[in-house]
All heavy atoms as atom14 arrays in JSON, in Angstrom:
{
  "sequence": "MEVPKTGNLVSTDDQAHVELLGMREIDDIISDELEYYKGILKEDGISGLLDQLA",
  "atom14_mask": [
    [1, 1, 1, 1, 1, 1, 1, 1, 0, 0, 0, 0, 0, 0],
    [1, 1, 1, 1, 1, 1, 1, 1, 1, 0, 0, 0, 0, 0],
    [1, 1, 1, 1, 1, 1, 1, 0, 0, 0, 0, 0, 0, 0],
    [1, 1, 1, 1, 1, 1, 1, 0, 0, 0, 0, 0, 0, 0],
    [1, 1, 1, 1, 1, 1, 1, 1, 1, 0, 0, 0, 0, 0],
    [1, 1, 1, 1, 1, 1, 1, 0, 0, 0, 0, 0, 0, 0],
    [1, 1, 1, 1, 0, 0, 0, 0, 0, 0, 0, 0, 0, 0],
    [1, 1, 1, 1, 1, 1, 1, 1, 0, 0, 0, 0, 0, 0],
    [1, 1, 1, 1, 1, 1, 1, 1, 0, 0, 0, 0, 0, 0],
    [1, 1, 1, 1, 1, 1, 1, 0, 0, 0, 0, 0, 0, 0],
    [1, 1, 1, 1, 1, 1, 0, 0, 0, 0, 0, 0, 0, 0],
    [1, 1, 1, 1, 1, 1, 1, 0, 0, 0, 0, 0, 0, 0],
    [1, 1, 1, 1, 1, 1, 1, 1, 0, 0, 0, 0, 0, 0],
    [1, 1, 1, 1, 1, 1, 1, 1, 0, 0, 0, 0, 0, 0],
    [1, 1, 1, 1, 1, 1, 1, 1, 1, 0, 0, 0, 0, 0],
    [1, 1, 1, 1, 1, 0, 0, 0, 0, 0, 0, 0, 0, 0],
    [1, 1, 1, 1, 1, 1, 1, 1, 1, 1, 0, 0, 0, 0],
    [1, 1, 1, 1, 1, 1, 1, 0, 0, 0, 0, 0, 0, 0],
    [1, 1, 1, 1, 1, 1, 1, 1, 1, 0, 0, 0, 0, 0],
    [1, 1, 1, 1, 1, 1, 1, 1, 0, 0, 0, 0, 0, 0],
    [1, 1, 1, 1, 1, 1, 1, 1, 0, 0, 0, 0, 0, 0],
    [1, 1, 1, 1, 0, 0, 0, 0, 0, 0, 0, 0, 0, 0],
    [1, 1, 1, 1, 1, 1, 1, 1, 0, 0, 0, 0, 0, 0],
    [1, 1, 1, 1, 1, 1, 1, 1, 1, 1, 1, 0, 0, 0],
    [1, 1, 1, 1, 1, 1, 1, 1, 1, 0, 0, 0, 0, 0],
    [1, 1, 1, 1, 1, 1, 1, 1, 0, 0, 0, 0, 0, 0],
    [1, 1, 1, 1, 1, 1, 1, 1, 0, 0, 0, 0, 0, 0],
    [1, 1, 1, 1, 1, 1, 1, 1, 0, 0, 0, 0, 0, 0],
    [1, 1, 1, 1, 1, 1, 1, 1, 0, 0, 0, 0, 0, 0],
    [1, 1, 1, 1, 1, 1, 1, 1, 0, 0, 0, 0, 0, 0],
    [1, 1, 1, 1, 1, 1, 0, 0, 0, 0, 0, 0, 0, 0],
    [1, 1, 1, 1, 1, 1, 1, 1, 0, 0, 0, 0, 0, 0],
    [1, 1, 1, 1, 1, 1, 1, 1, 1, 0, 0, 0, 0, 0],
    [1, 1, 1, 1, 1, 1, 1, 1, 0, 0, 0, 0, 0, 0],
    [1, 1, 1, 1, 1, 1, 1, 1, 1, 0, 0, 0, 0, 0],
    [1, 1, 1, 1, 1, 1, 1, 1, 1, 1, 1, 1, 0, 0],
    [1, 1, 1, 1, 1, 1, 1, 1, 1, 1, 1, 1, 0, 0],
    [1, 1, 1, 1, 1, 1, 1, 1, 1, 0, 0, 0, 0, 0],
    [1, 1, 1, 1, 0, 0, 0, 0, 0, 0, 0, 0, 0, 0],
    [1, 1, 1, 1, 1, 1, 1, 1, 0, 0, 0, 0, 0, 0],
    [1, 1, 1, 1, 1, 1, 1, 1, 0, 0, 0, 0, 0, 0],
    [1, 1, 1, 1, 1, 1, 1, 1, 1, 0, 0, 0, 0, 0],
    [1, 1, 1, 1, 1, 1, 1, 1, 1, 0, 0, 0, 0, 0],
    [1, 1, 1, 1, 1, 1, 1, 1, 0, 0, 0, 0, 0, 0],
    [1, 1, 1, 1, 0, 0, 0, 0, 0, 0, 0, 0, 0, 0],
    [1, 1, 1, 1, 1, 1, 1, 1, 0, 0, 0, 0, 0, 0],
    [1, 1, 1, 1, 1, 1, 0, 0, 0, 0, 0, 0, 0, 0],
    [1, 1, 1, 1, 0, 0, 0, 0, 0, 0, 0, 0, 0, 0],
    [1, 1, 1, 1, 1, 1, 1, 1, 0, 0, 0, 0, 0, 0],
    [1, 1, 1, 1, 1, 1, 1, 1, 0, 0, 0, 0, 0, 0],
    [1, 1, 1, 1, 1, 1, 1, 1, 0, 0, 0, 0, 0, 0],
    [1, 1, 1, 1, 1, 1, 1, 1, 1, 0, 0, 0, 0, 0],
    [1, 1, 1, 1, 1, 1, 1, 1, 0, 0, 0, 0, 0, 0],
    [1, 1, 1, 1, 1, 0, 0, 0, 0, 0, 0, 0, 0, 0]
  ],
  "atom14_positions": [
    [[69.42, -176.19, -18.28], [70.16, -176.73, -19.41], [71.24, -175.72, -19.8], [70.98, -174.54, -19.85], [69.19, -176.99, -20.56], [69.88, -177.43, -21.79], [68.88, -178.13, -23.12], [67.52, -177.06, -23.27], [0.0, 0.0, 0.0], [0.0, 0.0, 0.0], [0.0, 0.0, 0.0], [0.0, 0.0, 0.0], [0.0, 0.0, 0.0], [0.0, 0.0, 0.0]],
    [[72.42, -176.23, -20.07], [73.52, -175.37, -20.48], [73.39, -175.0, -21.95], [72.99, -175.8, -22.78], [74.85, -176.1, -20.31], [75.35, -176.15, -18.91], [76.7, -176.84, -18.85], [77.55, -176.6, -19.73], [76.88, -177.64, -17.93], [0.0, 0.0, 0.0], [0.0, 0.0, 0.0], [0.0, 0.0, 0.0], [0.0, 0.0, 0.0], [0.0, 0.0, 0.0]],
    [[73.73, -173.77, -22.25], [73.78, -173.33, -23.64], [75.18, -173.61, -24.16], [76.17, -173.28, -23.51], [73.48, -171.82, -23.73], [73.61, -171.33, -25.15], [72.1, -171.52, -23.16], [0.0, 0.0, 0.0], [0.0, 0.0, 0.0], [0.0, 0.0, 0.0], [0.0, 0.0, 0.0], [0.0, 0.0, 0.0], [0.0, 0.0, 0.0], [0.0, 0.0, 0.0]],
    [[75.27, -174.29, -25.31], [76.59, -174.61, -25.85], [77.41, -173.34, -26.11], [76.86, -172.31, -26.5], [76.3, -175.32, -27.17], [74.9, -175.78, -27.05], [74.21, -174.82, -26.15], [0.0, 0.0, 0.0], [0.0, 0.0, 0.0], [0.0, 0.0, 0.0], [0.0, 0.0, 0.0], [0.0, 0.0, 0.0], [0.0, 0.0, 0.0], [0.0, 0.0, 0.0]],
    [[78.69, -173.41, -25.85], [79.58, -172.28, -26.1], [79.88, -172.21, -27.59], [79.88, -173.22, -28.28], [80.87, -172.46, -25.32], [80.67, -172.45, -23.83], [81.95, -172.71, -23.09], [81.65, -172.78, -21.6], [82.82, -173.13, -20.83], [0.0, 0.0, 0.0], [0.0, 0.0, 0.0], [0.0, 0.0, 0.0], [0.0, 0.0, 0.0], [0.0, 0.0, 0.0]],
    [[80.11, -171.01, -28.08], [80.43, -170.86, -29.5], [81.93, -170.97, -29.7], [82.72, -170.85, -28.76], [79.93, -169.49, -30.01], [80.56, -168.47, -29.24], [78.43, -169.39, -29.89], [0.0, 0.0, 0.0], [0.0, 0.0, 0.0], [0.0, 0.0, 0.0], [0.0, 0.0, 0.0], [0.0, 0.0, 0.0], [0.0, 0.0, 0.0], [0.0, 0.0, 0.0]],
    [[82.32, -171.2, -30.92], [83.73, -171.32, -31.27], [84.16, -172.76, -31.34], [83.62, -173.62, -30.67], [0.0, 0.0, 0.0], [0.0, 0.0, 0.0], [0.0, 0.0, 0.0], [0.0, 0.0, 0.0], [0.0, 0.0, 0.0], [0.0, 0.0, 0.0], [0.0, 0.0, 0.0], [0.0, 0.0, 0.0], [0.0, 0.0, 0.0], [0.0, 0.0, 0.0]],
    [[85.11, -173.05, -32.2], [85.62, -174.4, -32.39], [84.5, -175.4, -32.62], [84.43, -176.45, -31.98], [86.48, -174.83, -31.21], [87.7, -173.97, -31.04], [88.22, -173.43, -32.03], [88.16, -173.82, -29.82], [0.0, 0.0, 0.0], [0.0, 0.0, 0.0], [0.0, 0.0, 0.0], [0.0, 0.0, 0.0], [0.0, 0.0, 0.0], [0.0, 0.0, 0.0]],
    [[83.58, -175.07, -33.49], [82.41, -175.9, -33.77], [82.84, -177.28, -34.25], [83.65, -177.42, -35.16], [81.54, -175.24, -34.83], [80.26, -175.98, -35.2], [79.35, -176.07, -33.99], [79.56, -175.27, -36.33], [0.0, 0.0, 0.0], [0.0, 0.0, 0.0], [0.0, 0.0, 0.0], [0.0, 0.0, 0.0], [0.0, 0.0, 0.0], [0.0, 0.0, 0.0]],
    [[82.33, -178.3, -33.6], [82.59, -179.68, -33.96], [81.29, -180.27, -34.48], [80.26, -180.17, -33.83], [83.09, -180.5, -32.74], [83.3, -181.96, -33.12], [84.36, -179.88, -32.19], [0.0, 0.0, 0.0], [0.0, 0.0, 0.0], [0.0, 0.0, 0.0], [0.0, 0.0, 0.0], [0.0, 0.0, 0.0], [0.0, 0.0, 0.0], [0.0, 0.0, 0.0]],
    [[81.32, -180.86, -35.65], [80.1, -181.37, -36.26], [80.07, -182.88, -36.4], [79.24, -183.42, -37.11], [79.9, -180.73, -37.64], [79.71, -179.34, -37.49], [0.0, 0.0, 0.0], [0.0, 0.0, 0.0], [0.0, 0.0, 0.0], [0.0, 0.0, 0.0], [0.0, 0.0, 0.0], [0.0, 0.0, 0.0], [0.0, 0.0, 0.0], [0.0, 0.0, 0.0]],
    [[80.97, -183.59, -35.73], [80.9, -185.04, -35.78], [79.69, -185.5, -34.99], [79.19, -184.8, -34.1], [82.18, -185.68, -35.2], [82.31, -185.27, -33.85], [83.4, -185.28, -35.99], [0.0, 0.0, 0.0], [0.0, 0.0, 0.0], [0.0, 0.0, 0.0], [0.0, 0.0, 0.0], [0.0, 0.0, 0.0], [0.0, 0.0, 0.0], [0.0, 0.0, 0.0]],
    [[79.18, -186.67, -35.3], [77.95, -187.15, -34.69], [77.98, -187.16, -33.17], [77.02, -186.79, -32.53], [77.62, -188.56, -35.18], [77.04, -188.54, -36.57], [76.67, -187.46, -37.04], [76.95, -189.61, -37.17], [0.0, 0.0, 0.0], [0.0, 0.0, 0.0], [0.0, 0.0, 0.0], [0.0, 0.0, 0.0], [0.0, 0.0, 0.0], [0.0, 0.0, 0.0]],
    [[79.06, -187.6, -32.57], [79.07, -187.76, -31.13], [79.46, -186.5, -30.37], [79.43, -186.49, -29.15], [79.98, -188.92, -30.72], [81.43, -188.71, -31.11], [81.69, -187.86, -31.96], [82.29, -189.4, -30.54], [0.0, 0.0, 0.0], [0.0, 0.0, 0.0], [0.0, 0.0, 0.0], [0.0, 0.0, 0.0], [0.0, 0.0, 0.0], [0.0, 0.0, 0.0]],
    [[79.81, -185.43, -31.06], [80.2, -184.22, -30.35], [79.46, -182.98, -30.84], [79.7, -181.88, -30.33], [81.7, -184.0, -30.46], [82.47, -185.07, -29.71], [83.94, -184.73, -29.61], [84.36, -183.61, -29.84], [84.73, -185.72, -29.26], [0.0, 0.0, 0.0], [0.0, 0.0, 0.0], [0.0, 0.0, 0.0], [0.0, 0.0, 0.0], [0.0, 0.0, 0.0]],
    [[78.56, -183.11, -31.79], [77.78, -181.97, -32.24], [76.87, -181.52, -31.1], [76.39, -182.33, -30.31], [76.95, -182.35, -33.47], [0.0, 0.0, 0.0], [0.0, 0.0, 0.0], [0.0, 0.0, 0.0], [0.0, 0.0, 0.0], [0.0, 0.0, 0.0], [0.0, 0.0, 0.0], [0.0, 0.0, 0.0], [0.0, 0.0, 0.0], [0.0, 0.0, 0.0]],
    [[76.64, -180.24, -31.0], [75.85, -179.7, -29.89], [74.47, -180.34, -29.79], [74.01, -180.66, -28.7], [75.71, -178.18, -30.02], [77.01, -177.46, -29.87], [77.76, -177.51, -28.72], [77.69, -176.67, -30.73], [78.85, -176.78, -28.87], [78.85, -176.27, -30.09], [0.0, 0.0, 0.0], [0.0, 0.0, 0.0], [0.0, 0.0, 0.0], [0.0, 0.0, 0.0]],
    [[73.84, -180.56, -30.92], [72.5, -181.17, -30.88], [72.57, -182.6, -30.35], [71.68, -183.04, -29.62], [71.82, -181.1, -32.27], [72.53, -182.02, -33.27], [70.35, -181.44, -32.16], [0.0, 0.0, 0.0], [0.0, 0.0, 0.0], [0.0, 0.0, 0.0], [0.0, 0.0, 0.0], [0.0, 0.0, 0.0], [0.0, 0.0, 0.0], [0.0, 0.0, 0.0]],
    [[73.62, -183.32, -30.65], [73.79, -184.68, -30.14], [73.99, -184.66, -28.63], [73.43, -185.48, -27.91], [74.98, -185.38, -30.82], [74.74, -185.74, -32.26], [73.73, -186.85, -32.42], [73.62, -187.72, -31.53], [73.04, -186.84, -33.45], [0.0, 0.0, 0.0], [0.0, 0.0, 0.0], [0.0, 0.0, 0.0], [0.0, 0.0, 0.0], [0.0, 0.0, 0.0]],
    [[74.82, -183.75, -28.16], [75.08, -183.67, -26.72], [73.83, -183.3, -25.95], [73.55, -183.87, -24.9], [76.2, -182.65, -26.45], [77.57, -183.0, -27.03], [78.56, -181.87, -26.79], [78.08, -184.3, -26.45], [0.0, 0.0, 0.0], [0.0, 0.0, 0.0], [0.0, 0.0, 0.0], [0.0, 0.0, 0.0], [0.0, 0.0, 0.0], [0.0, 0.0, 0.0]],
    [[73.04, -182.37, -26.47], [71.79, -181.99, -25.81], [70.81, -183.14, -25.83], [70.11, -183.41, -24.84], [71.19, -180.76, -26.48], [71.98, -179.46, -26.33], [71.36, -178.36, -27.19], [72.06, -179.04, -24.89], [0.0, 0.0, 0.0], [0.0, 0.0, 0.0], [0.0, 0.0, 0.0], [0.0, 0.0, 0.0], [0.0, 0.0, 0.0], [0.0, 0.0, 0.0]],
    [[70.74, -183.86, -26.94], [69.84, -185.01, -27.04], [70.24, -186.11, -26.08], [69.38, -186.71, -25.41], [0.0, 0.0, 0.0], [0.0, 0.0, 0.0], [0.0, 0.0, 0.0], [0.0, 0.0, 0.0], [0.0, 0.0, 0.0], [0.0, 0.0, 0.0], [0.0, 0.0, 0.0], [0.0, 0.0, 0.0], [0.0, 0.0, 0.0], [0.0, 0.0, 0.0]],
    [[71.53, -186.38, -25.97], [72.0, -187.42, -25.05], [71.7, -187.03, -23.6], [71.32, -187.88, -22.79], [73.49, -187.67, -25.23], [73.81, -188.44, -26.51], [75.55, -188.94, -26.65], [76.35, -187.36, -26.94], [0.0, 0.0, 0.0], [0.0, 0.0, 0.0], [0.0, 0.0, 0.0], [0.0, 0.0, 0.0], [0.0, 0.0, 0.0], [0.0, 0.0, 0.0]],
    [[71.81, -185.75, -23.28], [71.52, -185.28, -21.93], [70.04, -185.49, -21.61], [69.69, -185.92, -20.51], [71.9, -183.82, -21.78], [71.72, -183.31, -20.37], [72.2, -181.9, -20.19], [73.63, -181.81, -20.49], [74.17, -180.81, -21.19], [73.44, -179.83, -21.64], [75.47, -180.81, -21.41], [0.0, 0.0, 0.0], [0.0, 0.0, 0.0], [0.0, 0.0, 0.0]],
    [[69.18, -185.2, -22.56], [67.74, -185.4, -22.35], [67.41, -186.88, -22.16], [66.62, -187.23, -21.28], [66.93, -184.82, -23.51], [66.93, -183.32, -23.56], [66.35, -182.7, -22.31], [65.28, -183.14, -21.83], [66.95, -181.74, -21.8], [0.0, 0.0, 0.0], [0.0, 0.0, 0.0], [0.0, 0.0, 0.0], [0.0, 0.0, 0.0], [0.0, 0.0, 0.0]],
    [[68.02, -187.73, -22.94], [67.81, -189.17, -22.81], [68.31, -189.65, -21.45], [67.63, -190.44, -20.77], [68.49, -189.94, -23.95], [67.74, -189.65, -25.26], [68.52, -191.45, -23.67], [68.45, -190.15, -26.5], [0.0, 0.0, 0.0], [0.0, 0.0, 0.0], [0.0, 0.0, 0.0], [0.0, 0.0, 0.0], [0.0, 0.0, 0.0], [0.0, 0.0, 0.0]],
    [[69.45, -189.16, -21.02], [69.97, -189.51, -19.69], [69.0, -189.09, -18.59], [68.8, -189.82, -17.62], [71.33, -188.87, -19.45], [72.45, -189.51, -20.25], [72.24, -190.62, -20.79], [73.53, -188.9, -20.34], [0.0, 0.0, 0.0], [0.0, 0.0, 0.0], [0.0, 0.0, 0.0], [0.0, 0.0, 0.0], [0.0, 0.0, 0.0], [0.0, 0.0, 0.0]],
    [[68.39, -187.91, -18.74], [67.41, -187.44, -17.75], [66.18, -188.34, -17.71], [65.67, -188.65, -16.63], [67.0, -186.0, -18.04], [68.09, -184.98, -17.75], [69.07, -185.34, -17.05], [67.96, -183.84, -18.23], [0.0, 0.0, 0.0], [0.0, 0.0, 0.0], [0.0, 0.0, 0.0], [0.0, 0.0, 0.0], [0.0, 0.0, 0.0], [0.0, 0.0, 0.0]],
    [[65.71, -188.76, -18.86], [64.54, -189.65, -18.91], [64.87, -190.98, -18.24], [64.08, -191.5, -17.44], [64.11, -189.88, -20.38], [63.54, -188.58, -20.95], [63.09, -191.02, -20.48], [63.34, -188.61, -22.45], [0.0, 0.0, 0.0], [0.0, 0.0, 0.0], [0.0, 0.0, 0.0], [0.0, 0.0, 0.0], [0.0, 0.0, 0.0], [0.0, 0.0, 0.0]],
    [[66.03, -191.54, -18.54], [66.44, -192.81, -17.93], [66.56, -192.65, -16.42], [66.12, -193.52, -15.65], [67.76, -193.3, -18.55], [67.53, -193.71, -20.0], [68.34, -194.46, -17.75], [68.79, -193.97, -20.8], [0.0, 0.0, 0.0], [0.0, 0.0, 0.0], [0.0, 0.0, 0.0], [0.0, 0.0, 0.0], [0.0, 0.0, 0.0], [0.0, 0.0, 0.0]],
    [[67.14, -191.55, -15.97], [67.3, -191.31, -14.54], [65.94, -191.23, -13.84], [65.76, -191.79, -12.76], [68.09, -190.02, -14.33], [68.24, -189.76, -12.96], [0.0, 0.0, 0.0], [0.0, 0.0, 0.0], [0.0, 0.0, 0.0], [0.0, 0.0, 0.0], [0.0, 0.0, 0.0], [0.0, 0.0, 0.0], [0.0, 0.0, 0.0], [0.0, 0.0, 0.0]],
    [[64.99, -190.54, -14.46], [63.63, -190.45, -13.88], [62.99, -191.82, -13.78], [62.37, -192.15, -12.76], [62.75, -189.53, -14.73], [63.16, -188.07, -14.64], [63.94, -187.71, -13.72], [62.71, -187.29, -15.5], [0.0, 0.0, 0.0], [0.0, 0.0, 0.0], [0.0, 0.0, 0.0], [0.0, 0.0, 0.0], [0.0, 0.0, 0.0], [0.0, 0.0, 0.0]],
    [[63.1, -192.62, -14.82], [62.52, -193.96, -14.8], [63.2, -194.83, -13.75], [62.55, -195.61, -13.05], [62.65, -194.62, -16.17], [61.72, -194.02, -17.22], [60.26, -194.22, -16.88], [59.85, -195.34, -16.54], [59.51, -193.23, -16.97], [0.0, 0.0, 0.0], [0.0, 0.0, 0.0], [0.0, 0.0, 0.0], [0.0, 0.0, 0.0], [0.0, 0.0, 0.0]],
    [[64.5, -194.71, -13.62], [65.23, -195.47, -12.63], [64.76, -195.13, -11.22], [64.56, -196.01, -10.39], [66.73, -195.22, -12.77], [67.64, -195.97, -11.8], [67.44, -197.47, -11.94], [69.09, -195.59, -12.04], [0.0, 0.0, 0.0], [0.0, 0.0, 0.0], [0.0, 0.0, 0.0], [0.0, 0.0, 0.0], [0.0, 0.0, 0.0], [0.0, 0.0, 0.0]],
    [[64.53, -193.85, -10.94], [64.04, -193.44, -9.63], [62.67, -194.05, -9.35], [62.38, -194.47, -8.23], [63.97, -191.92, -9.53], [65.33, -191.26, -9.42], [66.13, -191.74, -8.23], [65.57, -191.85, -7.12], [67.33, -192.01, -8.41], [0.0, 0.0, 0.0], [0.0, 0.0, 0.0], [0.0, 0.0, 0.0], [0.0, 0.0, 0.0], [0.0, 0.0, 0.0]],
    [[61.82, -194.14, -10.36], [60.5, -194.75, -10.22], [60.64, -196.21, -9.77], [60.01, -196.64, -8.79], [59.74, -194.66, -11.55], [58.46, -195.44, -11.58], [57.32, -194.99, -10.92], [58.38, -196.65, -12.26], [56.14, -195.71, -10.95], [57.21, -197.38, -12.3], [56.09, -196.91, -11.64], [54.93, -197.63, -11.66], [0.0, 0.0, 0.0], [0.0, 0.0, 0.0]],
    [[61.48, -196.95, -10.46], [61.64, -198.37, -10.12], [62.39, -198.58, -8.81], [62.14, -199.54, -8.09], [62.31, -199.12, -11.28], [61.36, -199.3, -12.44], [61.49, -198.55, -13.6], [60.29, -200.18, -12.36], [60.6, -198.69, -14.65], [59.39, -200.34, -13.4], [59.55, -199.58, -14.54], [58.66, -199.73, -15.56], [0.0, 0.0, 0.0], [0.0, 0.0, 0.0]],
    [[63.3, -197.68, -8.49], [63.96, -197.77, -7.18], [62.95, -197.57, -6.06], [63.06, -198.2, -5.0], [65.08, -196.72, -7.09], [66.32, -197.12, -7.86], [67.32, -195.99, -7.97], [67.97, -195.63, -6.69], [69.03, -194.58, -6.86], [0.0, 0.0, 0.0], [0.0, 0.0, 0.0], [0.0, 0.0, 0.0], [0.0, 0.0, 0.0], [0.0, 0.0, 0.0]],
    [[61.98, -196.69, -6.27], [60.92, -196.48, -5.28], [60.09, -197.73, -5.07], [59.75, -198.08, -3.93], [0.0, 0.0, 0.0], [0.0, 0.0, 0.0], [0.0, 0.0, 0.0], [0.0, 0.0, 0.0], [0.0, 0.0, 0.0], [0.0, 0.0, 0.0], [0.0, 0.0, 0.0], [0.0, 0.0, 0.0], [0.0, 0.0, 0.0], [0.0, 0.0, 0.0]],
    [[59.75, -198.41, -6.16], [59.0, -199.65, -6.06], [59.82, -200.69, -5.3], [59.29, -201.39, -4.42], [58.62, -200.18, -7.46], [57.61, -199.24, -8.11], [58.05, -201.6, -7.38], [57.33, -199.56, -9.56], [0.0, 0.0, 0.0], [0.0, 0.0, 0.0], [0.0, 0.0, 0.0], [0.0, 0.0, 0.0], [0.0, 0.0, 0.0], [0.0, 0.0, 0.0]],
    [[61.09, -200.8, -5.63], [61.96, -201.76, -4.95], [62.03, -201.47, -3.46], [61.92, -202.39, -2.64], [63.36, -201.73, -5.57], [64.39, -202.67, -4.97], [63.95, -204.12, -5.14], [65.75, -202.44, -5.62], [0.0, 0.0, 0.0], [0.0, 0.0, 0.0], [0.0, 0.0, 0.0], [0.0, 0.0, 0.0], [0.0, 0.0, 0.0], [0.0, 0.0, 0.0]],
    [[62.16, -200.22, -3.1], [62.25, -199.85, -1.69], [60.94, -200.13, -0.96], [60.94, -200.61, 0.17], [62.61, -198.36, -1.58], [62.82, -197.9, -0.16], [63.25, -196.44, -0.12], [63.52, -196.02, 1.31], [63.96, -194.62, 1.37], [0.0, 0.0, 0.0], [0.0, 0.0, 0.0], [0.0, 0.0, 0.0], [0.0, 0.0, 0.0], [0.0, 0.0, 0.0]],
    [[59.83, -199.84, -1.61], [58.51, -200.0, -0.98], [58.03, -201.45, -0.95], [57.52, -201.91, 0.06], [57.49, -199.14, -1.74], [56.15, -199.02, -1.09], [56.16, -198.14, 0.14], [57.05, -197.26, 0.24], [55.3, -198.35, 1.01], [0.0, 0.0, 0.0], [0.0, 0.0, 0.0], [0.0, 0.0, 0.0], [0.0, 0.0, 0.0], [0.0, 0.0, 0.0]],
    [[58.2, -202.16, -2.07], [57.59, -203.49, -2.21], [58.6, -204.63, -2.32], [58.19, -205.79, -2.47], [56.69, -203.51, -3.44], [55.57, -202.5, -3.34], [55.08, -202.26, -2.22], [55.18, -201.94, -4.39], [0.0, 0.0, 0.0], [0.0, 0.0, 0.0], [0.0, 0.0, 0.0], [0.0, 0.0, 0.0], [0.0, 0.0, 0.0], [0.0, 0.0, 0.0]],
    [[59.88, -204.3, -2.31], [60.89, -205.35, -2.41], [61.04, -205.88, -3.81], [60.42, -205.41, -4.76], [0.0, 0.0, 0.0], [0.0, 0.0, 0.0], [0.0, 0.0, 0.0], [0.0, 0.0, 0.0], [0.0, 0.0, 0.0], [0.0, 0.0, 0.0], [0.0, 0.0, 0.0], [0.0, 0.0, 0.0], [0.0, 0.0, 0.0], [0.0, 0.0, 0.0]],
    [[61.85, -206.91, -3.92], [62.16, -207.48, -5.24], [60.92, -208.1, -5.89], [60.75, -208.02, -7.1], [63.34, -208.49, -5.16], [63.84, -208.86, -6.55], [62.95, -209.75, -4.39], [64.59, -207.75, -7.22], [0.0, 0.0, 0.0], [0.0, 0.0, 0.0], [0.0, 0.0, 0.0], [0.0, 0.0, 0.0], [0.0, 0.0, 0.0], [0.0, 0.0, 0.0]],
    [[60.05, -208.7, -5.1], [58.86, -209.31, -5.69], [57.95, -208.24, -6.29], [57.35, -208.44, -7.34], [58.11, -210.17, -4.66], [57.65, -209.37, -3.58], [0.0, 0.0, 0.0], [0.0, 0.0, 0.0], [0.0, 0.0, 0.0], [0.0, 0.0, 0.0], [0.0, 0.0, 0.0], [0.0, 0.0, 0.0], [0.0, 0.0, 0.0], [0.0, 0.0, 0.0]],
    [[57.82, -207.1, -5.61], [57.02, -206.0, -6.17], [57.62, -205.45, -7.43], [56.9, -205.11, -8.39], [0.0, 0.0, 0.0], [0.0, 0.0, 0.0], [0.0, 0.0, 0.0], [0.0, 0.0, 0.0], [0.0, 0.0, 0.0], [0.0, 0.0, 0.0], [0.0, 0.0, 0.0], [0.0, 0.0, 0.0], [0.0, 0.0, 0.0], [0.0, 0.0, 0.0]],
    [[58.94, -205.36, -7.47], [59.61, -204.91, -8.67], [59.41, -205.88, -9.83], [59.1, -205.49, -10.94], [61.11, -204.71, -8.4], [61.94, -204.2, -9.55], [61.46, -202.85, -10.02], [63.4, -204.13, -9.16], [0.0, 0.0, 0.0], [0.0, 0.0, 0.0], [0.0, 0.0, 0.0], [0.0, 0.0, 0.0], [0.0, 0.0, 0.0], [0.0, 0.0, 0.0]],
    [[59.55, -207.17, -9.52], [59.35, -208.18, -10.58], [57.91, -208.18, -11.07], [57.67, -208.33, -12.28], [59.75, -209.55, -10.06], [61.24, -209.74, -9.8], [61.5, -211.09, -9.14], [62.06, -209.58, -11.07], [0.0, 0.0, 0.0], [0.0, 0.0, 0.0], [0.0, 0.0, 0.0], [0.0, 0.0, 0.0], [0.0, 0.0, 0.0], [0.0, 0.0, 0.0]],
    [[56.94, -207.99, -10.17], [55.55, -207.88, -10.59], [55.35, -206.69, -11.53], [54.61, -206.78, -12.51], [54.62, -207.73, -9.38], [54.49, -209.02, -8.58], [54.82, -210.09, -9.11], [54.05, -208.92, -7.41], [0.0, 0.0, 0.0], [0.0, 0.0, 0.0], [0.0, 0.0, 0.0], [0.0, 0.0, 0.0], [0.0, 0.0, 0.0], [0.0, 0.0, 0.0]],
    [[55.98, -205.59, -11.22], [55.84, -204.39, -12.04], [56.45, -204.58, -13.43], [55.96, -204.06, -14.41], [56.52, -203.21, -11.34], [56.3, -201.89, -11.99], [54.87, -201.41, -11.85], [54.15, -201.79, -10.94], [54.45, -200.57, -12.76], [0.0, 0.0, 0.0], [0.0, 0.0, 0.0], [0.0, 0.0, 0.0], [0.0, 0.0, 0.0], [0.0, 0.0, 0.0]],
    [[57.52, -205.35, -13.51], [58.2, -205.58, -14.78], [57.53, -206.64, -15.64], [57.78, -206.71, -16.84], [59.66, -205.96, -14.53], [60.53, -204.88, -13.9], [61.9, -205.43, -13.57], [60.64, -203.67, -14.8], [0.0, 0.0, 0.0], [0.0, 0.0, 0.0], [0.0, 0.0, 0.0], [0.0, 0.0, 0.0], [0.0, 0.0, 0.0], [0.0, 0.0, 0.0]],
    [[56.69, -207.48, -15.01], [56.05, -208.58, -15.76], [54.92, -208.1, -16.64], [54.4, -207.07, -16.56], [55.52, -209.63, -14.79], [0.0, 0.0, 0.0], [0.0, 0.0, 0.0], [0.0, 0.0, 0.0], [0.0, 0.0, 0.0], [0.0, 0.0, 0.0], [0.0, 0.0, 0.0], [0.0, 0.0, 0.0], [0.0, 0.0, 0.0], [0.0, 0.0, 0.0]]
  ]
}
């Protein structure tokens, strides 16, 4: 994880350091989940994926 650089501190919601770190963590969680479902799709095809989602 990158440590935010100091200077020119921006505190708006979408650019505050804590927001950027939080968004990165959420992106990592989504990416991990996506890999899980891609594995199911590759192994079991679309029907296996649909079964898993049902």
